[in-house]
C-alpha positions in Angstrom: -43.2 -13.1 -44.0 -42.9 -9.2 -43.4 -46.2 -8.5 -44.9 -48.1 -10.9 -42.1 -47.1 -8.9 -39.4 -48.6 -5.8 -40.6 -51.3 -4.4 -38.4 -53.6 -4.6 -41.4 -56.8 -4.2 -39.8 -55.8 -0.9 -38.3 -55.4 2.1 -40.4 -52.4 4.0 -40.7 -53.4 6.9 -39.2 -56.0 8.4 -37.0 -58.3 11.3 -37.6 -55.6 13.8 -36.1 -53.2 12.6 -38.9 -50.9 10.8 -36.4 -49.9 7.2 -36.8 -51.8 4.9 -35.0 -50.3 2.8 -31.9 -50.1 -0.9 -33.5 -48.4 1.1 -36.6 -45.9 2.9 -34.7 -44.9 -0.1 -32.9 -44.5 -1.7 -35.6 -42.3 0.7 -37.4 -40.2 1.4 -33.9 -39.8 -2.3 -34.0 -38.6 -2.4 -37.5 -36.4 0.2 -37.2 -34.3 -1.8 -34.0 -34.4 -4.8 -35.7 -32.6 -3.2 -38.7 -29.8 -1.2 -36.6 -28.9 -4.7 -35.3 -28.1 -5.5 -38.5 -30.4 -9.3 -38.5 -31.5 -11.4 -40.9 -35.2 -11.3 -42.0 -36.0 -14.4 -39.6 -34.8 -12.6 -36.7 -36.3 -9.4 -37.5 -39.3 -11.2 -37.8 -39.2 -12.8 -34.7 -38.3 -9.1 -33.2 -41.5 -7.7 -35.0 -44.2 -10.1 -33.3 -42.5 -10.0 -29.6 -45.0 -8.8 -27.4 -44.8 -4.7 -26.6 -43.1 -4.5 -23.0 -45.6 -3.8 -20.2 -43.8 -0.4 -19.3 -44.2 0.9 -23.0 -47.3 2.7 -22.6 -48.5 5.7 -24.4 -48.1 9.2 -23.6 -51.1 11.7 -23.5 -50.5 12.1 -27.2 -51.1 8.4 -28.0 -47.5 8.1 -29.2 -45.5 5.2 -28.0 -41.7 5.9 -26.5 -38.9 5.5 -29.0 -37.0 2.4 -28.7 -33.2 2.9 -28.6 -31.7 -0.2 -30.4 -29.1 -1.8 -28.6 -25.3 -1.5 -29.7 -24.4 -3.8 -32.8 -23.2 -7.2 -32.3 -19.2 -6.9 -31.9 -19.6 -3.0 -30.5 -17.6 -3.3 -27.1 -18.2 -0.2 -24.8 -15.4 1.3 -23.4 -14.5 0.0 -19.7 -12.1 1.2 -17.0 -9.1 -0.9 -16.7 -7.9 -1.8 -13.0 -4.5 -2.5 -11.6 -4.7 -4.6 -8.5 -1.8 -4.3 -5.7 -1.9 -6.9 -2.8 0.4 -7.5 0.2 0.3 -10.3 2.8 2.2 -10.3 5.9 2.1 -12.2 9.5 1.9 -15.4 7.3 4.7 -17.7 9.1 3.9 -16.2 12.6 3.0 -12.9 14.4 3.7 -9.2 12.2 6.7 -7.7 13.5 6.0 -3.8 14.0 8.4 -1.9 11.5 9.2 -1.0 7.7 9.4 -2.4 4.4 7.7 -6.0 5.8 7.6 -7.6 2.6 9.4 -7.5 -1.3 8.6 -4.3 -2.7 5.7 -4.2 -5.4 6.2 -2.4 -8.9 3.2 -1.0 -10.4 3.4 -1.4 -14.1 0.8 1.0 -15.0 -0.2 3.0 -11.7 -3.3 5.5 -11.8 -5.9 7.2 -9.9 -6.2 5.4 -6.6 -9.4 4.2 -5.6 -9.4 2.4 -2.3 -7.2 0.2 0.1 -8.6 -2.5 1.9 -7.3 -5.0 4.5 -8.3 -7.8 7.1 -6.6 -9.8 9.3 -7.6 -13.8 10.0 -5.9 -13.6 13.3 -6.2 -9.8 14.3 -4.7 -8.2 17.6 -5.9 -9.2 20.5 -6.1 -5.6 22.4 -4.2 -3.4 19.9 -5.2 -2.1 16.3 -3.3 -2.5 13.4 -1.8 0.9 11.4 -0.7 -0.2 8.3 1.1 2.3 5.7 1.7 2.1 1.8 4.7 4.4 1.0 5.6 4.6 -2.6 8.9 5.6 -4.5 9.4 7.2 -7.4 13.2 6.7 -7.7 13.7 3.0 -7.1 13.9 3.1 -3.4 16.2 5.9 -2.4 13.0 8.1 -1.1 9.6 7.0 0.2 6.3 8.9 0.6 3.2 7.5 2.2 -0.1 7.3 0.1 -2.4 8.6 3.0 -2.8 11.6 4.7 -0.1 12.9 7.5 -0.6 15.5 10.2 -2.9 15.5 13.0 -3.2 11.7 14.7 -1.2 10.5 11.8 -2.4 7.0 12.3 -5.5 7.7 12.1 -5.0 8.4 8.5 -3.7 5.1 7.3 -5.5 2.0 6.9 -6.7 0.9 10.3 -8.0 -2.9 11.3 -9.7 -2.8 15.1 -8.3 -4.9 17.6 -10.1 -8.3 18.0 -11.5 -7.7 14.5 -11.6 -9.9 11.4 -14.2 -7.7 8.9 -12.9 -5.8 5.9 -11.7 -2.0 6.3 -11.0 0.2 3.9 -9.3 3.8 3.6 -10.3 6.0 0.4 -8.6 8.9 1.3 -5.3 9.7 -0.1 -2.5 12.4 0.1 -3.5 14.8 -2.7 0.0 14.6 -4.4 -0.3 10.9 -4.3 -3.7 10.2 -5.5 -2.3 10.1 -8.8 0.3 7.2 -8.8 2.9 7.1 -12.0 3.7 4.0 -14.1 6.7 1.8 -12.9 6.2 3.3 -9.0 7.4 1.0 -6.3 5.5 0.4 -3.2 6.0 -1.2 0.6 4.1 -1.9 3.3 4.8 -0.5 6.9 3.3 -1.8 10.4 3.4 1.5 12.3 4.6 1.7 16.1 1.3 1.0 18.3 0.0 -1.3 16.1 -0.5 -5.2 17.7 2.3 -7.2 17.9 0.5 -10.8 18.3 -1.7 -10.5 14.6 -1.2 -12.8 11.4 -2.0 -13.4 8.2 -2.9 -10.0 7.5 -4.1 -9.3 3.9 -4.0 -5.7 2.3 -5.3 -5.0 -1.7 -5.7 -1.9 -3.3 -6.7 -0.8 -6.7 -5.8 2.3 -9.4 -7.6 3.5 -12.2 -5.6 2.8 -14.9 -5.3 6.2 -17.3 -7.2 5.6 -20.9 -4.6 3.8 -23.2 -2.6 2.7 -20.4 -3.4 -0.7 -20.8 -1.5 -2.7 -23.8 
């Protein structure tokens, strides 16, 4: 069957000694098929497949080398994420204060990527200033994951007044950028925030270090 796919009507090489385009295309496809470990029927189908339109010859008459895909069953390494979520103001307006919900305990931790939040019923005239402190000693001491200093509230997760869109914060305190495993986290609604907002959802992500997920 494979013999029928040879470009038999064309010389193997031109006067310049280089493989002709048809033969080079055939050998390239054959190599790609063999790398896949496919059976003869599959290889034949690949060899008979038309050349993609973007596979054009360069000035030398040579075609680009086809890079075969990974063999079946081979998985590329993927980044693993750990997600954390808080919800406040579900049974009425969220109160300004600290520790408004049960503590979250991140199993793996990792590098913080972003924290996002939105309010289904935002404050009418005032924004929401949300802080996420963490504790590495099971609640004895707490430190914000966000920057402090200057206009401190501007460094937190801010949901503007009368705004139901998603808002994100991707800048974190350098010493809190990498969260250790088993870290605790809480949610605070800082002074100056609206006291009439409801259904506030806050979500964040960490990239788990390689080998952190079992």
